[in-house]
ZAVEXBA-923483 format. One record per atom (N, C-alpha, C): residue in three letters; chain; atom name; x, z, y. Coordinates in Angstrom, 1 decimal. Atoms other than C-alpha are relative to their C-alpha. Layout:
! ZAVEXBA-923483
  code  unit  site      px      pz      py
   ALA     A    CA       X       Z       Y
...
This chain:
! ZAVEXBA-923483
  code  unit  site      px      pz      py
   MET     A     N    -1.3     0.5    -0.2
   MET     A    CA   102.5    96.1    42.7
   MET     A     C     0.6     0.1    -1.5
   SER     A     N    -0.6     0.2     1.2
   SER     A    CA   104.5    95.2    39.7
   SER     A     C     1.3     0.9     0.0
   ALA     A     N    -1.1    -0.8     0.2
   ALA     A    CA   107.5    96.9    38.4
   ALA     A     C     1.2    -0.9     0.7
   VAL     A     N    -0.8     0.8    -0.4
   VAL     A    CA   109.6    93.9    39.5
   VAL     A     C    -0.1    -0.2     1.7
   ASP     A     N     0.3    -0.1    -1.3
   ASP     A    CA   108.0    93.8    43.0
   ASP     A     C     0.3     1.4     0.6
   ARG     A     N    -0.4    -1.2    -0.1
   ARG     A    CA   108.8    97.5    43.3
   ARG     A     C     1.5     0.1     0.3
   ASP     A     N    -1.5    -0.1     0.0
   ASP     A    CA   112.4    96.9    42.5
   ASP     A     C     0.6    -0.9     1.2
   ARG     A     N    -0.2     0.6    -1.1
   ARG     A    CA   112.5    94.0    45.0
   ARG     A     C     0.0     0.8     1.4
   GLN     A     N     0.3    -0.7    -1.3
   GLN     A    CA   111.1    96.1    47.8
   GLN     A     C     1.2     1.2     0.1
   HIS     A     N    -1.0    -1.0    -0.3
   HIS     A    CA   113.4    99.0    47.0
   HIS     A     C     1.3    -0.7     0.4
   GLY     A     N    -1.4     0.8    -0.4
   GLY     A    CA   116.4    96.6    47.0
   GLY     A     C     0.0    -0.4     1.6
   ALA     A     N     0.0     0.4    -1.5
   ALA     A    CA   115.3    95.3    50.5
   ALA     A     C     0.3     1.3     1.0
   TYR     A     N    -0.4    -1.1    -0.8
   TYR     A    CA   115.2    98.8    51.9
   TYR     A     C     1.3     0.4    -0.2
   ARG     A     N    -1.5    -0.3     0.0
   ARG     A    CA   118.7    99.6    50.4
   ARG     A     C     0.8    -1.1     0.9
   GLU     A     N    -0.9     0.8    -1.0
   GLU     A    CA   119.9    96.5    52.3
   GLU     A     C    -0.3     0.2     1.3
   GLN     A     N     0.1    -0.4    -1.5
   GLN     A    CA   118.3    97.4    55.6
   GLN     A     C     0.8     1.3     0.1
   ASP     A     N    -0.6    -1.1    -0.3
   ASP     A    CA   119.5   100.8    55.1
   ASP     A     C     1.6    -0.2     0.1
   SER     A     N    -1.5     0.2    -0.1
   SER     A    CA   123.2    99.7    54.4
   SER     A     C     0.2    -1.0     1.2
   ARG     A     N    -0.3     0.6    -1.2
   ARG     A    CA   122.9    97.2    57.3
   ARG     A     C     0.1     1.0     1.3
   PHE     A     N     0.0    -1.1    -0.8
   PHE     A    CA   122.0   100.3    59.5
   PHE     A     C     1.2     0.7     0.2
   LEU     A     N    -1.3    -0.7     0.2
   LEU     A    CA   124.7   102.3    58.2
   LEU     A     C     1.2    -0.7     0.6
   ALA     A     N    -1.0     1.2    -0.6
   ALA     A    CA   127.1    99.2    59.0
   ALA     A     C     0.1     0.0     1.1
   ARG     A     N     0.0     0.0    -1.4
   ARG     A    CA   126.2    99.3    62.4
   ARG     A     C     0.3     1.3     0.7
   SER     A     N    -0.1    -1.2    -0.3
   SER     A    CA   126.0   103.0    62.8
   SER     A     C     0.9     1.2    -0.1
   GLY     A     N    -1.0    -1.2     0.6
   GLY     A    CA   128.5   105.1    61.0
   GLY     A     C     1.3    -0.4     0.3
   PRO     A     N    -1.7     0.3    -0.8
   PRO     A    CA   132.1   105.7    62.1
   PRO     A     C     0.7    -0.4    -1.3
   GLY     A     N    -0.9     0.6     0.8
   GLY     A    CA   134.5   103.4    60.6
   GLY     A     C    -0.7    -1.0    -1.1
   ARG     A     N     0.5     0.8     1.1
   ARG     A    CA   131.9   101.4    58.6
   ARG     A     C     0.3    -1.6     0.1
   ARG     A     N    -0.5     1.4     0.0
   ARG     A    CA   133.2    98.1    59.9
   ARG     A     C     1.0    -0.4    -1.2
   ARG     A     N    -1.0     0.2     1.0
   ARG     A    CA   136.3    98.5    57.5
   ARG     A     C    -0.7     0.0    -1.5
   ILE     A     N     0.3     0.3     1.6
   ILE     A    CA   134.2    98.9    54.2
   ILE     A     C    -1.3    -0.8    -0.1
   CYS     A     N     1.3     1.0    -0.1
   CYS     A    CA   131.3    96.5    55.2
   CYS     A     C     0.3    -1.5    -0.9
   PRO     A     N    -0.4     1.5     0.7
   PRO     A    CA   131.2    93.1    52.8
   PRO     A     C     0.0    -0.8     1.3
   PRO     A     N    -0.2     1.1    -1.0
   PRO     A    CA   132.6    90.4    54.8
   PRO     A     C    -1.0    -0.7     0.7
   ASP     A     N     1.0     0.9    -0.5
   ASP     A    CA   129.4    88.5    55.2
   ASP     A     C    -1.0     0.6     0.8
   LEU     A     N     1.0    -1.1    -0.8
   LEU     A    CA   127.5    91.6    56.8
   LEU     A     C     0.3    -0.1     1.5
   LEU     A     N    -0.2     0.2    -1.6
   LEU     A    CA   127.0    90.9    60.7
   LEU     A     C     0.1     1.7     0.3
   VAL     A     N     0.1    -1.3    -0.5
   VAL     A    CA   128.2    94.3    62.3
   VAL     A     C     0.3     0.0     1.5
   THR     A     N    -0.1     0.0    -1.3
   THR     A    CA   127.6    95.0    65.7
   THR     A     C     0.2     1.5     0.6
   ASP     A     N    -0.5    -1.3    -0.9
   ASP     A    CA   129.2    97.9    68.1
   ASP     A     C    -1.3     0.3     0.7
   TRP     A     N     1.2    -0.3    -1.1
   TRP     A    CA   126.5    99.6    70.0
   TRP     A     C     0.3     1.4     0.3
   LEU     A     N    -0.4    -1.2    -0.5
   LEU     A    CA   128.1   103.1    70.5
   LEU     A     C     1.4     0.1     0.0
   PRO     A     N    -1.3    -0.5     0.1
   PRO     A    CA   131.6   103.7    71.5
   PRO     A     C     0.4     1.4    -0.7
   ASP     A     N    -0.3    -1.1     0.6
   ASP     A    CA   133.2   106.5    69.4
   ASP     A     C     1.6     0.1    -0.3
   GLU     A     N    -1.4     0.0     0.5
   GLU     A    CA   136.5   107.8    68.4
   GLU     A     C    -0.1     1.4    -0.8
   LEU     A     N    -0.2    -1.5     0.7
   LEU     A    CA   137.8   110.8    65.9
   LEU     A     C     0.4     1.0     1.0
   VAL     A     N    -0.6    -0.8    -0.5
   VAL     A    CA   138.5   114.0    67.3
   VAL     A     C     0.4     1.1    -0.8
   LEU     A     N    -0.4    -1.3     1.0
   LEU     A    CA   140.5   117.0    65.7
   LEU     A     C    -0.8     1.3     0.6
   LEU     A     N     0.7    -1.0    -0.2
   LEU     A    CA   138.5   120.1    65.6
   LEU     A     C     0.4     1.2    -0.8
   CYS     A     N    -0.4    -1.3     0.7
   CYS     A    CA   139.2   123.8    64.8
   CYS     A     C    -1.2     0.9     0.7
   GLY     A     N     1.0    -1.1    -0.4
   GLY     A    CA   136.9   127.1    65.3
   GLY     A     C     0.6     0.6     1.5
   PRO     A     N    -0.4    -0.7    -1.3
   PRO     A    CA   137.3   128.9    68.7
   PRO     A     C     0.9     1.3    -0.2
   SER     A     N    -0.8    -0.9     0.2
   SER     A    CA   138.9   131.6    67.1
   SER     A     C     1.3    -0.1    -0.6
   HIS     A     N    -1.3     0.7     0.6
   HIS     A    CA   141.5   129.6    65.4
   HIS     A     C     1.3     0.2     0.8
   HIS     A     N    -0.9    -0.1    -0.7
   HIS     A    CA   145.0   130.2    66.5
   HIS     A     C     0.4    -1.2     0.7
   LEU     A     N    -0.3     1.1    -0.8
   LEU     A    CA   145.6   126.6    67.3
   LEU     A     C    -1.1    -0.1     1.3
   ALA     A     N     0.8     0.4    -1.1
   ALA     A    CA   142.7   126.6    69.7
   ALA     A     C     0.6     0.6     1.2
   ARG     A     N    -0.6    -0.7    -1.0
   ARG     A    CA   144.5   129.0    71.9
   ARG     A     C     1.2    -0.6     0.7
   ALA     A     N    -1.1     0.7    -0.3
   ALA     A    CA   147.5   126.7    72.0
   ALA     A     C    -0.2    -1.0     1.1
   GLY     A     N     0.2     0.9    -0.9
   GLY     A    CA   146.0   124.0    74.1
   GLY     A     C     0.5    -1.4    -0.8
   THR     A     N    -0.5     1.2     0.8
   THR     A    CA   148.1   121.2    72.2
   THR     A     C     0.7     0.3    -1.2
   CYS     A     N    -0.9    -0.4     1.3
   CYS     A    CA   149.8   121.2    69.0
   CYS     A     C     0.6    -1.1    -0.6
   THR     A     N    -0.9     1.0     0.6
   THR     A    CA   152.3   119.2    67.1
   THR     A     C    -0.6    -0.6    -1.3
   ILE     A     N     0.4     0.5     1.4
   ILE     A    CA   151.7   117.2    64.0
   ILE     A     C     0.5     0.8    -1.1
   ASP     A     N    -0.5    -1.1     1.2
   ASP     A    CA   153.9   119.8    61.9
   ASP     A     C    -0.9     1.1     0.2
   GLU     A     N     0.8    -1.0    -0.1
   GLU     A    CA   151.4   122.5    63.3
   GLU     A     C    -1.3    -0.4    -0.9
   LEU     A     N     1.2     0.4     0.4
   LEU     A    CA   148.5   120.4    62.2
   LEU     A     C     0.2    -0.1    -1.7
   LEU     A     N    -0.3     0.2     1.3
   LEU     A    CA   150.2   119.6    58.8
   LEU     A     C     0.1     1.6    -0.8
   GLY     A     N    -0.1    -1.3     0.6
   GLY     A    CA   150.7   123.5    58.4
   GLY     A     C    -1.4     0.7    -0.4
   GLU     A     N     1.4    -0.5     0.3
   GLU     A    CA   146.9   123.8    58.2
   GLU     A     C    -0.6    -0.5    -1.0
   ARG     A     N     1.0     0.7     1.2
   ARG     A    CA   144.2   123.3    55.5
   ARG     A     C    -1.0    -0.7     0.9
   TRP     A     N     0.9     0.9    -0.7
   TRP     A    CA   141.9   120.5    56.6
   TRP     A     C    -1.4    -0.1    -1.1
   VAL     A     N     1.2     0.5     0.6
   VAL     A    CA   138.1   119.9    55.6
   VAL     A     C    -0.3    -1.5     0.5
   VAL     A     N     0.2     1.4    -0.2
   VAL     A    CA   137.5   116.1    55.4
   VAL     A     C    -1.2    -0.5    -0.6
   ARG     A     N     1.1     0.6     0.4
   ARG     A    CA   134.8   113.7    54.6
   ARG     A     C     0.5    -0.4    -1.6
   GLU     A     N    -0.2     0.5     1.4
   GLU     A    CA   134.6   112.5    50.8
   GLU     A     C     0.7    -1.5     0.1
   GLY     A     N    -0.8     1.2     0.3
   GLY     A    CA   136.9   109.6    49.5
   GLY     A     C    -1.1    -1.1     0.1
   GLY     A     N     0.9     1.1    -0.2
   GLY     A    CA   135.4   106.3    50.4
   GLY     A     C    -0.9    -0.2     1.0
   SER     A     N     1.0     0.2    -1.2
   SER     A    CA   133.4   107.1    53.5
   SER     A     C     1.0    -0.7     1.0
   GLY     A     N    -0.7     0.7    -1.1
   GLY     A    CA   134.5   105.2    56.6
   GLY     A     C     0.8     0.8     0.6
   THR     A     N    -0.7    -0.8    -0.8
   THR     A    CA   135.6   107.9    58.5
   THR     A     C     1.2     0.8    -0.8
   ARG     A     N    -1.3    -0.5     0.8
   ARG     A    CA   137.9   109.3    55.7
   ARG     A     C     0.9    -1.2    -0.1
   GLN     A     N    -1.0     1.3    -0.1
   GLN     A    CA   139.4   105.7    55.4
   GLN     A     C     0.8     0.1     1.1
   THR     A     N    -0.5    -0.1    -1.2
   THR     A    CA   140.1   105.9    59.0
   THR     A     C     1.0     1.0     0.1
   LEU     A     N    -0.9    -1.0    -0.1
   LEU     A    CA   141.7   109.3    58.8
   LEU     A     C     1.1     0.0    -1.1
   ASP     A     N    -1.1     0.2     1.1
   ASP     A    CA   143.6   108.4    55.5
   ASP     A     C     1.1    -0.9     0.7
   ARG     A     N    -1.2     0.8    -0.6
   ARG     A    CA   145.3   105.5    57.4
   ARG     A     C     0.6     0.6     1.1
   ALA     A     N    -0.7    -0.7    -1.3
   ALA     A    CA   146.0   107.6    60.5
   ALA     A     C     0.9     1.1    -0.7
   MET     A     N    -0.7    -1.0     0.6
   MET     A    CA   147.5   110.3    58.0
   MET     A     C     1.1    -0.5    -1.0
   GLN     A     N    -1.1     0.7     1.0
   GLN     A    CA   149.8   108.0    55.9
   GLN     A     C     1.2     0.5     0.1
   PRO     A     N    -1.3    -0.5    -0.2
   PRO     A    CA   152.9   108.9    57.4
   PRO     A     C     0.4     1.5    -0.5
   TRP     A     N    -0.2    -1.3     0.4
   TRP     A    CA   152.5   112.4    56.4
   TRP     A     C    -0.8     0.4    -1.2
   TRP     A     N     0.9    -0.3     0.9
   TRP     A    CA   150.4   112.1    53.4
   TRP     A     C     0.7     1.0    -1.1
   SER     A     N    -1.0    -1.0     0.7
   SER     A    CA   152.9   114.4    51.1
   SER     A     C    -0.2     1.3     0.4
   ARG     A     N     0.1    -1.1    -0.5
   ARG     A    CA   152.3   117.0    53.6
   ARG     A     C    -1.3     0.6     0.5
   TRP     A     N     1.5    -0.2    -0.6
   TRP     A    CA   148.6   116.9    54.5
   TRP     A     C    -0.8     0.8    -1.1
   LYS     A     N     0.7    -0.9     0.7
   LYS     A    CA   146.8   119.8    53.1
   LYS     A     C    -1.6     0.0     0.1
   ILE     A     N     1.7     0.4     0.0
   ILE     A    CA   143.0   118.8    52.2
   ILE     A     C    -0.4     1.3    -0.9
   GLY     A     N     0.4    -1.2     0.8
   GLY     A    CA   141.5   122.1    51.4
   GLY     A     C    -1.4    -0.1    -0.5
   LEU     A     N     1.3     0.3     0.2
   LEU     A    CA   138.0   120.7    51.1
   LEU     A     C    -0.5    -1.2     0.4
   GLU     A     N     0.7     1.1    -0.5
   GLU     A    CA   136.0   117.6    50.9
   GLU     A     C    -1.4     0.2    -0.2
   LEU     A     N     1.4    -0.1     0.0
   LEU     A    CA   132.4   117.3    52.0
   LEU     A     C    -0.6    -1.3     0.2
   GLN     A     N     0.9     1.4     0.0
   GLN     A    CA   129.6   114.4    52.2
   GLN     A     C    -0.6     0.0     1.3
   GLN     A     N     1.0     0.1    -1.3
   GLN     A    CA   128.0   115.5    55.5
   GLN     A     C     1.0     0.3     1.1
   ILE     A     N    -0.9    -0.4    -1.2
   ILE     A    CA   129.8   115.5    59.0
   ILE     A     C    -0.5     1.2     0.5
   GLU     A     N     0.9    -1.3    -0.4
   GLU     A    CA   127.3   118.4    59.9
   GLU     A     C     0.7     1.0    -0.7
   ALA     A     N    -0.5    -1.2     0.8
   ALA     A    CA   128.9   120.5    57.1
   ALA     A     C     1.3     0.3     0.6
   ILE     A     N    -1.2     0.0    -0.4
   ILE     A    CA   132.4   119.6    58.1
   ILE     A     C     0.0     0.7     1.3
   ILE     A     N     0.0    -0.5    -1.3
   ILE     A    CA   131.6   120.7    61.8
   ILE     A     C    -0.3     1.4    -0.3
   GLU     A     N     0.3    -1.5     0.3
   GLU     A    CA   130.0   124.0    60.6
   GLU     A     C     1.1     0.7    -0.7
   MET     A     N    -1.1    -0.8     1.0
   MET     A    CA   132.9   124.9    58.0
   MET     A     C     1.2     0.2     1.0
   VAL     A     N    -0.9    -0.1    -1.1
   VAL     A    CA   135.3   124.3    61.0
   VAL     A     C    -0.3     1.3     0.8
   ALA     A     N     0.6    -1.1    -1.2
   ALA     A    CA   133.2   126.4    63.4
   ALA     A     C     0.2     1.6    -0.6
   VAL     A     N     0.1    -1.3     0.7
   VAL     A    CA   133.1   129.4    60.7
   VAL     A     C     1.3     0.5    -1.0
   SER     A     N    -1.2    -0.3     0.8
   SER     A    CA   136.5   129.2    58.8
   SER     A     C     1.5    -0.4     0.8
   ALA     A     N    -1.3     0.1    -0.6
   ALA     A    CA   140.3   128.7    59.4
   ALA     A     C     0.3    -1.6    -0.4
   LEU     A     N    -0.5     1.3     0.3
   LEU     A    CA   140.1   125.0    58.2
   LEU     A     C     0.0    -0.8     1.3
   ILE     A     N     0.1     1.0    -1.3
   ILE     A    CA   140.6   122.2    60.8
   ILE     A     C    -0.7    -1.3    -0.5
   GLY     A     N     0.6     1.2     0.5
   GLY     A    CA   138.8   119.0    60.6
   GLY     A     C     0.1    -1.3     1.2
   CYS     A     N     0.0     1.2    -0.9
   CYS     A    CA   138.6   115.4    62.1
   CYS     A     C    -1.1    -0.8    -0.3
   VAL     A     N     1.1     0.7     0.0
   VAL     A    CA   135.4   113.9    62.9
   VAL     A     C    -0.6    -1.1     1.1
   SER     A     N     0.6     0.7    -1.2
   SER     A    CA   133.4   111.3    65.2
   SER     A     C    -0.2     1.1     1.3
   ARG     A     N     0.3    -0.7    -1.2
   ARG     A    CA   133.3   112.6    68.7
   ARG     A     C    -1.6     0.0     0.5
   VAL     A     N     1.4     0.1     0.0
   VAL     A    CA   129.7   111.5    68.8
   VAL     A     C    -0.8     1.1    -0.7
   ALA     A     N     0.3    -1.2     0.9
   ALA     A    CA   129.1   113.9    66.0
   ALA     A     C     0.3     1.2     0.2
   ALA     A     N    -0.5    -1.3    -0.3
   ALA     A    CA   130.9   116.6    67.2
   ALA     A     C    -0.6     0.5     1.5
   GLN     A     N     0.1    -0.4    -1.4
   GLN     A    CA   129.6   116.6    70.9
   GLN     A     C    -0.8     1.3     0.0
   ARG     A     N     0.9    -1.2    -0.5
   ARG     A    CA   126.9   119.2    70.8
   ARG     A     C     0.6     1.3    -0.4
   ALA     A     N    -0.9    -1.1     0.5
   ALA     A    CA   129.2   121.7    68.7
   ALA     A     C     1.1     0.2     1.2
   LEU     A     N    -1.0    -0.1    -1.2
   LEU     A    CA   131.8   121.1    71.4
   LEU     A     C    -0.5     0.7     1.3
   THR     A     N     0.8    -0.3    -1.2
   THR     A    CA   129.3   121.5    74.2
   THR     A     C    -0.4     1.7    -0.2
   GLN     A     N     0.3    -1.4     0.3
   GLN     A    CA   128.0   124.7    72.6
   GLN     A     C     1.2     1.0    -0.3
   GLY     A     N    -1.2    -1.0     0.4
   GLY     A    CA   131.5   126.2    72.0
   GLY     A     C     0.3     0.5    -1.2
   ARG     A     N    -0.3    -0.3     1.4
   ARG     A    CA   131.2   126.3    68.3
   ARG     A     C     1.2    -0.3    -0.7
   VAL     A     N    -1.1     0.5     0.4
   VAL     A    CA   134.2   124.2    67.9
   VAL     A     C     0.8    -0.2     1.3
   VAL     A     N    -1.1     0.5    -1.2
   VAL     A    CA   137.4   123.3    70.0
   VAL     A     C     0.5    -1.3    -0.3
   GLU     A     N    -0.9     1.0     0.4
   GLU     A    CA   138.9   120.1    70.3
   GLU     A     C     1.4     0.3     0.2
   LEU     A     N    -1.4    -0.3    -0.1
   LEU     A    CA   142.6   120.0    69.6
   LEU     A     C     0.8    -1.3     0.6
   GLU     A     N    -1.0     1.1    -0.2
   GLU     A    CA   145.1   117.9    71.3
   GLU     A     C     1.2     0.0    -0.5
   ALA     A     N    -1.2     0.2     0.9
   ALA     A    CA   147.8   116.5    69.4
   ALA     A     C     0.7    -1.2     0.6
   PRO     A     N    -0.7     1.3    -0.4
   PRO     A    CA   150.1   114.1    71.5
   PRO     A     C     0.8    -0.4    -1.1
   GLY     A     N    -0.8     0.6     1.1
   GLY     A    CA   151.8   111.7    69.2
   GLY     A     C    -0.5    -0.2    -1.4
   SER     A     N     0.9     0.0     1.4
   SER     A    CA   149.2   112.1    66.3
   SER     A     C    -0.6    -1.3     0.2
   THR     A     N     0.6     1.4    -0.1
   THR     A    CA   147.8   108.9    65.2
   THR     A     C    -1.5     0.3    -0.4
   CYS     A     N     1.2    -0.2     0.6
   CYS     A    CA   144.6   110.8    63.9
   CYS     A     C    -0.9     0.4     1.0
   THR     A     N     1.2    -0.1    -1.0
   THR     A    CA   143.0   111.3    67.4
   THR     A     C    -0.1    -1.0     0.6
   GLY     A     N     0.4     1.0    -0.7
   GLY     A    CA   141.4   108.7    69.4
   GLY     A     C    -0.3    -1.4    -0.7
   ALA     A     N     0.2     1.1     0.7
   ALA     A    CA   141.2   106.3    66.6
   ALA     A     C    -1.3    -0.5     0.1
   SER     A     N     1.2     0.7    -0.1
   SER     A    CA   138.2   104.0    67.0
   SER     A     C    -0.8     0.2    -1.4
   THR     A     N     0.7    -0.2     1.2
   THR     A    CA   135.5   104.8    64.6
   THR     A     C    -0.9    -1.3    -0.2
   SER     A     N     0.9     1.4    -0.1
   SER     A    CA   133.6   101.1    65.1
   SER     A     C     1.0    -1.1    -0.4
């Protein structure tokens, strides 16, 4: 196989990978090229999370002011999840405290589970940690950052 053939093959794999991510990743529809066919195959939404020992976990529900008083761990800029969250938090941009940016949703969930940071990730991605009690879902009536569709 020539170097050109390898490059073409690698490019085809990259294209297939990006098409899979476009179908499967949270918020991907918003960042895909317009000529890319996107198919929703699993409904999902964003959920706010904190660790079980976090003071907001005991409250049951929290206000946007309480959320803005906390430090957040979020996806890196440019990810579909981050773009969705950025749009949701736009009215409070100047008060939003991002304490840490990570590239992996699993890392965000783990950081939330073991620290005082709160996070917002896909419900599907967080389901196992929620079921195991490692993280707690925060209810925030009036907040635009929960329930946002990620597809």
